[in-house]
C-alpha positions as CSV (number, residue, x, y, z in Angstrom):
1,M,-64.1,-46.5,119.5
2,L,-64.8,-45.9,115.9
3,L,-64.6,-42.3,114.8
4,W,-63.3,-41.2,118.2
5,R,-59.6,-41.2,117.8
6,R,-59.4,-37.4,118.0
7,L,-61.2,-36.8,121.3
8,G,-58.0,-36.0,123.2
9,S,-56.8,-33.5,120.7
10,V,-60.2,-31.9,120.4
11,V,-60.4,-31.3,124.1
12,I,-56.8,-30.2,124.6
13,A,-56.9,-27.8,121.6
14,G,-60.2,-26.5,122.9
15,L,-58.7,-25.8,126.3
16,I,-55.7,-24.0,124.8
17,T,-58.1,-21.8,122.8
18,A,-60.4,-21.1,125.8
19,C,-57.5,-20.1,128.0
20,S,-57.2,-16.8,126.2
21,S,-60.9,-16.0,126.8
22,H,-62.1,-14.2,129.9
23,S,-65.8,-14.4,129.2
24,P,-67.9,-16.1,131.9
25,P,-69.1,-19.6,131.2
26,P,-72.6,-20.1,129.9
27,T,-75.3,-21.0,132.4
28,T,-76.5,-23.8,130.2
29,F,-74.3,-26.0,128.1
30,A,-74.5,-29.2,126.1
31,T,-71.6,-31.5,125.3
32,G,-70.8,-35.2,125.0
33,Y,-68.3,-37.9,124.8
34,V,-67.8,-41.6,124.2
35,G,-67.4,-43.8,127.2
36,D,-67.0,-47.5,127.5
37,R,-69.1,-48.8,124.6
38,A,-71.6,-45.9,124.9
39,V,-72.2,-42.5,123.5
40,V,-73.0,-40.0,126.3
41,R,-74.7,-36.7,125.7
42,V,-74.5,-34.2,128.6
43,W,-76.5,-31.1,129.5
44,R,-75.4,-28.8,132.3
45,K,-77.3,-25.9,133.9
46,D,-75.7,-23.7,136.6
47,D,-77.7,-21.5,139.0
48,S,-75.4,-18.9,140.6
49,Q,-78.1,-17.7,143.1
50,Q,-78.7,-21.3,144.4
51,H,-75.0,-22.2,144.0
52,S,-76.3,-25.4,142.2
53,T,-75.5,-27.4,139.2
54,Q,-77.9,-29.7,137.4
55,L,-76.5,-32.4,135.0
56,V,-78.5,-34.5,132.7
57,T,-76.9,-37.4,130.8
58,L,-78.3,-39.6,128.1
59,S,-76.2,-42.7,127.5
60,N,-76.8,-45.0,124.6
61,A,-74.9,-48.3,124.3
62,L,-73.1,-48.7,121.0
63,Q,-73.8,-51.9,119.1
64,D,-70.9,-53.7,117.4
65,D,-68.6,-50.8,118.0
66,N,-70.5,-48.6,115.6
67,L,-72.4,-45.3,115.8
68,W,-75.9,-46.7,115.5
69,P,-76.9,-46.7,119.1
70,N,-79.2,-48.8,121.2
71,L,-81.9,-46.3,121.9
72,H,-83.0,-48.3,125.0
73,G,-80.6,-46.0,126.9
74,V,-80.1,-44.6,130.4
75,E,-81.1,-41.1,131.5
76,T,-79.4,-39.8,134.6
77,R,-80.0,-36.6,136.5
78,Y,-77.6,-35.2,139.0
79,L,-78.0,-32.3,141.4
80,F,-74.9,-30.6,143.0
81,V,-75.1,-27.8,145.6
82,Q,-71.8,-26.0,146.0
83,D,-70.2,-29.0,144.2
84,D,-71.5,-31.4,146.8
85,L,-73.7,-34.2,145.3
86,R,-77.2,-34.1,146.7
87,E,-79.4,-36.2,144.3
88,I,-79.2,-38.8,141.6
89,K,-82.2,-40.0,139.5
90,R,-81.6,-42.7,136.9
91,S,-84.0,-44.2,134.5
92,Y,-83.3,-47.3,132.4
93,R,-85.4,-47.3,129.2
94,G,-86.4,-50.4,127.3
95,A,-88.6,-53.5,127.6
96,H,-87.9,-53.8,131.3
97,P,-87.6,-50.2,132.7
98,E,-85.9,-49.6,135.9
99,S,-85.5,-46.5,138.0
100,L,-83.1,-45.4,140.8
101,H,-83.4,-42.5,143.2
102,L,-80.7,-41.4,145.7
103,R,-80.6,-38.3,148.0
104,F,-77.6,-37.3,150.0
105,A,-77.4,-35.3,153.3
106,D,-75.0,-32.4,154.0
107,D,-72.4,-34.9,155.3
108,G,-72.6,-37.0,152.1
109,T,-74.5,-39.9,153.7
110,V,-77.6,-41.4,152.0
111,S,-80.8,-39.9,153.3
112,F,-83.1,-41.6,150.8
113,M,-82.8,-44.5,148.4
114,Q,-85.2,-46.4,146.1
115,R,-84.7,-48.8,143.2
116,Q,-87.8,-49.7,141.3
117,L,-87.9,-52.7,139.0
118,D,-90.8,-54.0,136.9
119,D,-92.5,-55.8,139.7
120,R,-90.6,-55.1,142.9
121,R,-88.3,-52.7,144.7
122,E,-84.7,-53.6,145.5
123,S,-82.1,-52.1,147.9
124,V,-78.9,-50.4,146.6
125,S,-75.7,-51.8,148.0
126,D,-73.0,-49.6,149.5
127,D,-70.6,-50.5,146.7
128,E,-73.2,-49.4,144.1
129,I,-73.8,-46.1,145.9
130,A,-70.0,-45.5,146.0
131,L,-69.9,-46.2,142.2
132,F,-72.8,-43.8,141.5
133,Q,-71.1,-41.1,143.6
134,F,-67.8,-41.6,141.7
135,D,-69.6,-41.5,138.3
136,A,-71.4,-38.3,139.4
137,K,-68.1,-36.5,140.3
138,R,-66.5,-37.7,137.1
139,V,-69.3,-36.4,134.9
140,L,-69.2,-33.0,136.8
141,E,-65.5,-32.7,136.3
142,L,-65.6,-33.8,132.7
143,S,-68.5,-31.4,131.9
144,E,-66.4,-28.5,133.3
145,V,-63.4,-29.5,131.1
146,L,-65.5,-29.8,128.0
147,R,-67.2,-26.5,128.7
148,T,-63.9,-24.8,129.2
149,G,-62.7,-26.3,126.0
150,S,-65.9,-25.2,124.2
151,V,-66.7,-28.7,123.1
152,K,-70.4,-28.3,122.1
153,L,-73.1,-30.8,121.4
154,R,-75.2,-30.2,118.3
155,Q,-78.0,-32.3,117.0
156,G,-80.4,-32.1,114.0
157,L,-82.1,-33.6,111.0
158,L,-80.1,-34.7,108.0
159,Q,-81.2,-33.0,104.8
160,G,-78.9,-34.0,101.9
161,N,-75.4,-32.8,102.8
162,R,-76.7,-30.4,105.4
163,V,-78.3,-30.6,108.8
164,L,-81.3,-28.7,110.2
165,T,-80.3,-28.2,113.8
166,C,-82.6,-28.3,116.8
167,D,-82.4,-24.5,117.0
168,G,-83.4,-24.0,113.4
169,Q,-80.1,-23.4,111.8
170,N,-79.2,-24.9,108.4
171,V,-75.5,-26.0,108.7
172,S,-73.0,-28.1,106.9
173,P,-70.8,-29.8,109.6
174,D,-67.2,-30.4,108.7
175,F,-67.4,-34.2,109.1
176,D,-64.3,-36.2,108.1
177,L,-64.4,-38.8,105.3
178,L,-64.9,-41.7,107.7
179,S,-67.9,-40.0,109.2
180,L,-69.4,-39.1,105.8
181,R,-68.9,-42.7,104.7
182,W,-70.7,-44.0,107.8
183,I,-73.6,-41.6,107.2
184,A,-73.8,-42.7,103.5
185,E,-73.9,-46.4,104.6
186,Q,-76.8,-45.7,107.0
187,R,-78.7,-44.0,104.3
188,Q,-78.1,-46.9,102.0
189,H,-79.2,-49.5,104.6
190,R,-82.3,-47.4,105.7
191,P,-83.5,-45.6,102.5
192,D,-87.0,-45.0,103.9
193,V,-85.9,-43.7,107.3
194,T,-85.4,-40.1,108.3
195,L,-82.0,-39.9,109.9
196,R,-80.8,-37.5,112.6
197,V,-77.2,-36.9,113.8
198,A,-75.5,-35.7,116.9
199,W,-72.0,-34.3,116.8
200,L,-69.5,-32.2,118.7
201,D,-68.1,-28.9,117.6
202,A,-64.9,-27.7,119.1
203,P,-62.1,-25.2,118.2
204,A,-60.0,-28.2,116.9
205,G,-62.7,-29.6,114.6
206,T,-65.9,-31.6,114.4
207,Q,-66.6,-35.1,115.6
208,L,-69.7,-37.3,114.7
209,L,-71.2,-38.9,117.8
210,L,-74.2,-40.9,116.5
211,V,-76.7,-41.4,113.7
212,A,-80.2,-42.3,114.7
213,E,-83.9,-42.5,113.7
214,E,-85.0,-41.0,117.0
215,D,-86.0,-37.3,116.9
216,L,-83.1,-36.0,118.9
217,C,-84.6,-32.5,119.1
218,Q,-87.9,-33.6,120.7
219,W,-86.6,-34.4,124.2
220,K,-85.7,-31.4,126.4
221,P,-83.3,-32.0,129.3
222,F,-84.7,-29.2,131.5
223,A,-88.4,-28.7,132.1
224,S,-88.2,-24.9,131.9
225,E,-86.9,-25.0,128.3
């Protein structure tokens, strides 16, 4: 994927750096990665009293292998209790929205399932359920690796050569020349549009994830925020 050649080195270097730290992991953490033709942003929240982990992902398909995403993306919410998957909620945005809801019993069997389309409900096949379970475990493991490596998601509003982040900081991300060229092209193509960016900060460096018109700071992954 364009602008993603350094992902492996970012994660590995982050892991090496994090190994020398004995501080406990944060209870909430945001990160991201590029999957198969999609940018995926990940929010994680751990509750030590309930022994639970909530994961929220926003996946936006990349168009023409670039970083201008298709904002008709997919929101997925996972609930794990003691690392066992208990619930999946998935919403497909766009002209024809679709939702999926799965719950799992203590033994891992499906206790509830529902897929809602525009005008009807559909069943979920065993193969699809197995794939959803596989994806859930993979995202959980990847979020742990990225958190350990201190690969952090940041988002904000472009203001000249700086970014006003969602938490009110005015920063100057250390984007590489390819990323800066991409941002400049988007500004040239969309001179009347306010642009936002999402990127990853890690001990090994900075990686641009996407450029978008959407207000990336408006949406909150957890209702309590």
